[in-house]
Phi, psi and omega in degrees: 000111178271129178234147171278172185301316182295319178297318179297317177299321177297319177295320180294331180281347180288117182281349187282332183268152178284157180299320178302317180295317180295318181295330178294334182277350179267119180289149174285129180240121180259169175302311183296319176302312183292320179300313179296324178295313180300318178299316180294335182270347183283143174286349181271150174283163176302318179302316180293320179296315179297315176301315180294331181284342185060017175274161177298133185303311182298315180299317181297316178298324178294322176296310183299322179277356178082015179271347177225139174261121186282159173282172179305312182296325180292321177296317179296319180297317177297318180298316180294320178299329178270354183065037180289154173278178186293322181297312178293326177295312180297319178297318179295319177298315179300314182293335177272006184058039180244019178071210178223172173284133186242119188296341180273355173264121190302315181298315178298320180300319178294321179294318177300317180298316180297314180299316182294334179258012176058039177288148171276181182297319182298311182293324177297314180292327175296319176297315178297319180295317180303324180260015173061045176245160180298135178288159176274120185244000000 
């Protein structure tokens, strides 16, 4: 049974069903599943996303196929390469077990700024360099 988010929220608010019953209705979502979903919804090709991310092509395909679990910076690079918004970037980071971007961490704040202003990887790294933070590699 496929449900959209609002339908799922309505089911979870229902006090009549047991928690076990409710949890059975929630599909397991993995990092790879969500990444592939985002790629399928993107107007960009996989090749363009990989090129935009500036990551190694072979390494990217290993991530997309689920053979490699990426670091936080690799997830961010893919998100920037896909032109994701902050919500989708954070969701992708969470599913990769890499936390989220945190606005009270200066480097993360700069990355949030870059994502919010639709910076590409080059411009994002220039911003990080300008403020003397580690580049996204």
